[in-house]
C-alpha positions, -999 to 999 in steps of 0.1 A, spaced: -21 -208 474 13 -192 471 15 -162 449 44 -143 434 43 -105 425 70 -87 407 75 -49 412 99 -21 403 107 7 380 101 0 343 124 24 325 161 32 331 189 47 312 221 26 303 247 23 330 220 30 357 210 7 386 177 -9 393 161 -33 418 132 -55 412 112 -71 441 95 -104 442 67 -104 471 59 -140 480 24 -144 494 10 -174 514 42 -192 517 74 -184 536 106 -179 516 123 -200 544 104 -232 533 128 -261 532 138 -274 498 125 -244 478 142 -221 455 133 -188 439 146 -173 407 146 -144 383 142 -154 346 138 -129 319 126 -129 283 139 -104 259 116 -93 231 116 -119 204 139 -142 222 138 -173 245 136 -171 283 170 -167 299 180 -175 335 192 -145 355 196 -155 391 183 -178 419 184 -181 456 179 -212 478 156 -215 508 183 -210 533 195 -179 517 230 -193 516 230 -206 482 227 -183 451 234 -187 414 240 -160 389 236 -163 350 267 -159 330 254 -132 309 247 -109 340 275 -121 364 295 -94 380 264 -69 374 235 -85 391 230 -100 425 201 -117 442 191 -114 479 162 -119 502 146 -103 531 128 -127 554 110 -100 574 91 -89 543 92 -123 526 108 -108 494 133 -117 468 153 -89 454 172 -87 421 197 -59 421 211 -47 388 240 -25 381 255 -10 349 223 -20 330 226 -24 292 199 -21 265 204 -58 261 190 -62 297 156 -51 282 131 -78 288 102 -90 309 115 -102 342 97 -131 359 100 -143 395 96 -181 397 95 -207 426 106 -243 423 106 -273 447 144 -278 448 169 -280 474 194 -258 454 191 -231 429 185 -241 393 192 -224 360 165 -247 343 133 -227 338 115 -260 334 122 -267 370 99 -238 380 63 -246 386 50 -212 399 55 -179 382 45 -143 387 31 -124 358 63 -106 351 74 -70 350 88 -51 320 122 -34 323 134 -13 295 169 1 293 172 30 269 186 65 266 
């Protein structure tokens, strides 16, 4: 059974940098036709797509609200998906989820993702 586990620092100050890691267990991140995504949920708001990467690593998609500040990458040796966040703002405060979908290309629709991690809290505050 594939499992997703998010990890990373929880509290940062505005304008700082932070990376989150999604460790995928019991399933390779090179599996054909799968895609992995970071999706966040700010307090009191709906879930919002952040970034996604496809099974080959060559295809990525970044959400409009974080474009230019966030990037997504993967490390096949450790079977992890990383979200790198620059110039963080208080509006980036949210629970960040790692999710997996059976799709050939990255999707921004959270409904496409059948498997989710438990989430990790990121708070941006001075």
